[in-house]
C-alpha positions as CSV (number, residue, x, y, z in Angstrom):
1,M,81.8,129.3,99.7
2,T,79.1,127.5,101.9
3,N,79.5,123.8,103.0
4,I,83.6,124.6,102.3
5,P,85.5,124.3,105.6
6,K,88.0,126.8,107.0
7,F,91.0,123.9,107.5
8,S,92.3,121.4,104.8
9,K,93.9,118.3,105.9
10,A,97.3,118.1,104.5
11,A,100.8,116.4,104.5
12,V,103.0,119.0,104.8
13,L,106.6,118.8,104.6
14,R,108.7,121.1,107.4
15,E,112.3,119.3,107.0
16,F,114.1,117.4,104.4
17,G,114.4,113.9,104.9
18,Q,111.9,113.8,107.8
19,P,108.5,112.0,107.6
20,L,105.5,114.3,106.4
21,Q,103.0,115.6,109.1
22,I,99.3,115.7,108.6
23,E,98.5,119.2,109.5
24,D,95.2,121.4,108.7
25,V,95.9,124.0,106.4
26,P,93.9,127.4,105.9
27,V,91.5,127.1,103.0
28,P,92.0,130.8,101.3
29,E,88.4,133.0,102.4
30,K,88.3,134.9,99.2
31,L,89.1,133.4,95.7
32,E,90.9,135.9,93.1
33,A,89.7,136.0,89.7
34,G,90.8,133.6,87.3
35,S,90.9,131.4,90.5
36,L,89.0,127.8,91.2
37,L,89.2,125.9,94.5
38,V,88.8,122.2,93.8
39,K,88.2,119.2,96.7
40,T,90.7,116.6,95.8
41,S,89.3,113.1,94.3
42,A,92.8,111.4,94.0
43,C,96.7,112.2,93.9
44,S,99.4,109.7,92.6
45,V,102.7,109.2,93.8
46,C,105.6,111.1,91.8
47,G,109.7,109.8,92.1
48,T,109.6,113.6,92.2
49,D,107.6,113.7,95.6
50,V,110.2,111.2,97.0
51,H,113.2,113.4,95.9
52,L,111.8,116.6,96.9
53,S,110.9,115.4,100.4
54,G,114.6,114.2,100.4
55,G,116.1,116.9,99.6
56,N,117.5,115.3,96.5
57,L,116.4,117.9,93.5
58,A,118.3,120.6,91.8
59,L,115.4,122.7,91.9
60,K,114.6,125.5,94.9
61,V,111.9,124.3,97.4
62,D,109.9,127.0,99.9
63,L,109.4,125.1,102.9
64,P,107.4,124.3,104.4
65,V,105.4,122.7,101.2
66,I,102.7,120.8,100.7
67,I,104.2,117.4,98.7
68,G,101.9,116.0,96.0
69,H,101.3,117.4,92.3
70,E,99.9,114.8,90.2
71,M,96.3,115.7,91.6
72,T,92.7,115.9,90.2
73,G,89.7,117.0,91.7
74,R,86.0,118.5,91.8
75,V,85.5,122.5,91.5
76,V,83.6,123.7,94.5
77,A,84.2,127.3,94.4
78,M,85.1,129.6,91.4
79,G,86.7,132.9,91.0
80,D,85.4,135.9,88.9
81,N,86.4,135.0,85.0
82,S,86.9,131.3,85.4
83,S,84.1,129.6,83.5
84,K,86.3,128.4,80.9
85,D,88.9,125.8,80.9
86,S,92.3,126.1,78.8
87,I,90.8,125.0,76.1
88,G,87.6,126.5,75.7
89,Q,85.0,124.1,77.4
90,D,82.7,125.5,79.8
91,L,83.3,124.5,83.5
92,K,80.8,124.8,86.5
93,I,80.9,123.9,89.7
94,G,81.2,119.6,90.5
95,D,83.5,119.6,87.1
96,R,86.2,117.5,87.3
97,I,89.7,119.1,86.2
98,L,93.5,118.7,86.0
99,W,95.2,121.9,86.7
100,T,99.2,123.2,85.4
101,H,101.9,124.7,87.2
102,T,101.7,128.8,86.4
103,S,103.2,130.8,83.4
104,C,102.7,134.4,82.9
105,G,101.9,134.9,79.2
106,S,104.4,137.9,79.1
107,C,107.7,136.8,79.4
108,F,110.6,136.0,76.7
109,Y,109.9,132.2,77.1
110,C,106.1,132.5,77.0
111,T,105.6,134.6,74.3
112,V,108.9,134.5,71.8
113,A,110.2,131.4,72.4
114,K,106.5,129.7,73.3
115,Q,108.1,127.4,75.7
116,P,105.8,128.3,78.7
117,T,107.3,125.5,81.1
118,L,110.5,127.9,81.2
119,C,108.7,130.8,82.0
120,E,110.7,133.5,84.0
121,N,108.0,134.1,86.5
122,R,106.5,130.2,86.8
123,R,104.8,129.4,89.9
124,A,104.8,125.7,90.4
125,Y,102.9,123.1,93.0
126,M,104.3,121.6,95.9
127,Y,107.6,123.8,95.4
128,E,105.8,126.9,97.2
129,T,105.3,127.1,100.8
130,M,102.0,126.4,102.3
131,A,102.8,129.3,105.0
132,R,101.1,132.0,102.8
133,Y,97.9,132.8,101.2
134,P,96.6,130.6,98.7
135,Y,98.2,127.9,101.1
136,L,96.8,125.0,99.2
137,L,99.7,124.5,96.6
138,G,100.3,121.1,97.0
139,G,98.2,117.9,95.9
140,F,98.4,115.8,99.3
141,S,95.7,117.4,100.3
142,E,91.8,117.2,100.3
143,Y,91.1,120.9,98.8
144,G,93.4,122.7,96.4
145,Y,94.0,126.1,95.1
146,V,94.1,126.8,91.4
147,L,96.3,130.1,90.8
148,P,94.6,132.2,88.1
149,Q,97.9,131.7,85.8
150,S,97.4,128.2,86.0
151,G,96.0,126.1,82.6
152,R,92.6,124.2,83.4
153,I,91.4,120.9,81.5
154,K,88.0,119.1,82.3
155,V,88.4,115.4,82.5
156,P,86.9,113.1,80.2
157,D,83.8,111.2,82.0
158,N,85.6,108.2,81.1
159,V,88.5,108.6,82.6
160,A,88.3,107.5,86.2
161,D,90.1,109.5,89.1
162,D,93.0,107.4,89.8
163,L,94.0,107.6,85.9
164,A,93.4,111.3,85.5
165,S,95.7,111.8,88.4
166,L,98.6,110.0,86.5
167,C,98.1,112.1,83.6
168,S,98.2,115.4,85.6
169,C,102.4,115.2,85.7
170,A,103.7,111.5,84.7
171,F,101.8,111.3,81.6
172,R,102.0,115.0,80.7
173,S,105.8,114.6,81.0
174,V,105.7,112.2,78.3
175,M,103.4,113.8,76.2
176,N,105.6,116.9,76.3
177,A,108.4,114.4,75.3
178,M,106.7,113.4,72.8
179,N,105.8,116.6,71.6
180,N,109.2,117.7,71.6
181,L,110.8,114.4,69.7
182,G,108.6,115.2,66.5
183,E,107.1,112.3,64.5
184,I,108.2,108.4,65.0
185,E,108.0,106.8,61.7
186,A,107.4,104.0,61.0
187,H,110.8,102.5,60.0
188,E,112.1,103.3,63.5
189,H,113.3,101.5,66.1
190,I,112.6,103.2,69.7
191,V,114.5,102.4,73.1
192,I,113.0,103.5,76.4
193,Q,115.5,104.2,78.9
194,G,113.7,102.8,82.7
195,V,110.8,101.4,83.3
196,G,109.0,103.4,86.1
197,P,105.8,105.1,85.4
198,L,107.1,107.5,82.4
199,G,109.3,104.3,80.8
200,L,106.0,102.2,80.8
201,L,103.5,104.9,79.6
202,A,106.4,106.3,77.1
203,T,106.2,102.4,76.2
204,A,102.8,103.0,75.5
205,V,102.6,106.1,73.5
206,A,105.7,104.6,71.0
207,R,103.4,101.7,70.2
208,A,100.5,103.7,69.9
209,R,102.7,105.9,67.6
210,G,103.5,103.1,65.2
211,A,107.3,102.7,65.8
212,R,109.2,99.6,63.9
213,S,109.6,98.6,67.4
214,V,109.8,99.0,71.1
215,I,112.8,98.2,73.3
216,A,112.7,98.8,77.0
217,I,115.8,98.3,79.4
218,G,115.7,98.4,83.2
219,S,114.4,96.7,86.3
220,P,113.4,95.0,87.8
221,Q,111.7,92.1,86.0
222,A,107.7,92.6,87.3
223,R,108.0,96.3,85.2
224,L,109.5,94.9,82.4
225,D,107.1,92.2,82.2
226,L,104.7,94.8,82.2
227,A,106.2,97.1,79.9
228,G,105.8,94.1,77.3
229,E,102.2,94.1,78.2
230,L,102.2,97.8,77.3
231,G,103.8,97.4,74.2
232,A,107.3,96.7,74.5
233,D,108.5,94.4,71.6
234,H,111.6,93.5,73.9
235,T,113.1,93.9,77.0
236,I,115.8,94.1,78.7
237,S,117.2,94.0,82.3
238,I,120.0,96.1,83.4
239,E,120.3,93.3,86.3
240,N,120.8,90.4,84.2
241,A,122.8,92.1,81.1
242,S,126.2,94.4,81.4
243,H,126.7,97.6,79.3
244,E,128.1,95.5,76.5
245,E,125.6,92.9,76.5
246,R,122.9,95.8,76.3
247,L,124.5,97.6,73.2
248,E,125.5,94.0,71.3
249,T,121.5,92.9,71.8
250,I,120.3,96.9,70.8
251,R,122.2,96.3,67.7
252,S,121.2,92.7,66.9
253,L,117.7,94.0,67.4
254,T,118.3,97.0,64.9
255,D,120.3,96.0,61.6
256,G,123.2,96.5,63.6
257,R,122.7,100.2,63.5
258,G,121.5,101.4,66.8
259,A,118.3,102.6,67.8
260,D,116.7,105.5,65.6
261,I,115.3,107.4,68.9
262,V,116.1,106.7,72.6
263,M,114.4,108.1,75.0
264,E,115.5,108.2,78.9
265,F,113.5,108.2,82.0
266,T,115.6,106.8,84.2
267,G,116.9,109.8,86.5
268,H,120.1,108.0,86.6
269,P,123.1,110.0,85.1
270,P,125.2,106.8,84.0
271,A,122.2,106.2,81.9
272,F,122.9,109.1,80.0
273,G,126.1,107.6,78.6
274,E,124.8,104.6,77.5
275,G,122.1,106.4,75.7
276,L,124.6,108.1,73.7
277,D,126.0,105.0,73.0
278,I,122.8,103.6,72.2
279,V,121.5,106.2,69.8
280,R,122.3,105.3,65.6
281,K,124.4,107.9,64.1
282,G,121.9,110.6,62.8
283,G,119.7,109.5,66.0
284,R,117.4,111.8,68.2
285,Y,118.2,111.7,71.9
286,V,115.5,112.8,74.7
287,V,116.5,113.3,78.4
288,V,113.5,113.6,80.6
289,G,114.5,112.0,84.0
290,Q,117.3,114.0,84.7
291,L,116.2,116.5,87.6
292,G,118.6,115.4,90.4
293,D,121.9,117.3,91.4
294,K,124.3,114.3,90.8
295,E,127.2,114.3,87.9
296,T,128.2,112.0,85.5
297,T,131.1,112.2,82.8
298,L,131.3,111.7,79.3
299,K,132.8,112.5,75.7
300,P,131.4,115.5,73.7
301,S,132.6,114.0,70.6
302,T,130.2,111.1,70.8
303,I,127.4,113.8,69.8
304,V,129.3,115.6,67.5
305,K,131.1,112.7,65.6
306,N,127.6,110.8,65.3
307,N,125.1,113.6,64.5
308,I,123.2,113.2,67.3
309,R,120.5,115.3,68.0
310,V,120.4,115.8,72.1
311,I,116.7,117.1,73.3
312,G,116.0,118.1,76.6
313,S,112.9,118.1,77.8
314,F,111.3,119.4,81.0
315,S,107.5,119.0,82.6
316,G,104.5,120.1,80.2
317,D,101.6,122.5,79.3
318,A,98.6,122.8,79.0
319,R,98.1,120.8,75.9
320,S,100.4,117.9,77.1
321,Y,97.8,117.5,79.4
322,W,95.4,117.6,77.6
323,Q,97.2,115.0,75.2
324,A,97.3,112.7,78.3
325,L,93.8,112.6,79.0
326,E,92.6,112.3,75.6
327,F,95.3,109.6,75.1
328,A,93.7,107.8,78.3
329,A,89.9,107.8,77.3
330,Q,90.8,106.5,73.8
331,H,93.3,103.9,74.6
332,Q,92.3,102.5,78.1
333,A,90.4,99.5,76.5
334,Q,93.2,98.4,74.3
335,I,96.2,99.1,76.9
336,P,96.6,98.1,80.2
337,L,97.2,101.8,81.7
338,H,95.4,101.0,85.4
339,K,97.8,98.4,86.1
340,I,100.6,101.2,86.6
341,L,98.4,102.2,89.0
342,T,99.2,100.2,92.2
343,G,98.4,100.4,96.1
344,R,96.0,102.7,97.2
345,Y,96.2,104.7,100.0
346,R,94.3,107.2,102.6
347,L,96.1,110.9,103.3
348,D,97.0,109.4,106.8
349,D,99.2,106.9,105.4
350,V,101.2,109.2,102.9
351,N,105.0,108.3,104.1
352,T,104.2,104.7,103.9
353,A,103.2,105.2,100.1
354,L,106.5,107.5,99.8
355,D,108.6,104.6,101.8
356,R,107.0,101.8,99.6
357,M,107.8,103.9,96.6
358,R,111.2,104.4,97.8
359,R,111.7,100.8,97.8
360,Y,110.5,100.4,94.0
361,E,107.5,98.5,96.4
362,E,105.1,99.9,93.9
363,V,105.0,101.4,90.6
364,K,102.4,104.4,91.4
365,P,100.8,104.1,94.4
366,V,97.9,106.6,95.1
367,I,96.5,108.9,97.7
368,E,92.7,108.6,97.4
369,F,90.3,111.2,99.2
370,S,86.7,110.2,100.0
């Protein structure tokens, strides 16, 4: 691996709640068969990055870790048997790619259930320690290591690095949620809970898939305005309307029945109960944002008596990454997806980007690499 440094500068979390430290992390000298080494081009900042660095996720984290998991970059070295991407396209040095968390392909969830995001042997970028080989398993790093069991997808030429990085987590999670939801029919009203990056992207996809109307709920007003630009027919502020007022407004917009489909992207536990109140009898409720460890209360009879189908949706597989990239490539000229991407930062300023996202001063900041 000529012209590749021995160390990669990376943003490392050693203690929950403490600032990230920019450290020199080893670049692996040898690549496993099926693996890749990538020079990072961009890594957008996810709300999960903020929650993980604060120790607020109900998921195992093996500190110290390199934060970041929405990354894209160019292949600079290839292990044996790595000349194709996950959909059969030729892969070579210099190609831009996204890469997935791993799945083993040989457990119950991979083979029988065909749900690789639930793989019993799954390895996830940003959650695995940088203290052991292959070290570079996080996005806020000059170089990244693609594990042999990870899917990898070439980035279309017309999708810029920052938009590609958005497809690497936020957008693939939305696409996976849409896959779990199933078809959106032309008569169906859909409510999107939350106008963070996932909710905004879901608004765009719901509009493109032909929903009768798309209603976005959330705050602040600037994000609701952006939801309107991305395809929402109606927006409702949680700051200016009570729970009862929100329900009344939604029923008035849905022939008195409630939404045919509700999709939750807030991460706020009380939103779950409101979603059950918003969805019509016999409707579908897809829950995506609830990854924290907080609790909420609800009446299970609401689900039973109203025959509501509640669908949990976690992460996304290679198909979802590919769908996100294809959507961006096909629709970016008509739908202003780029407006979701806000401030640009260097790696040295990563703590500023995280703090600004924590304070809702950014929608989706991006760490850019030269």
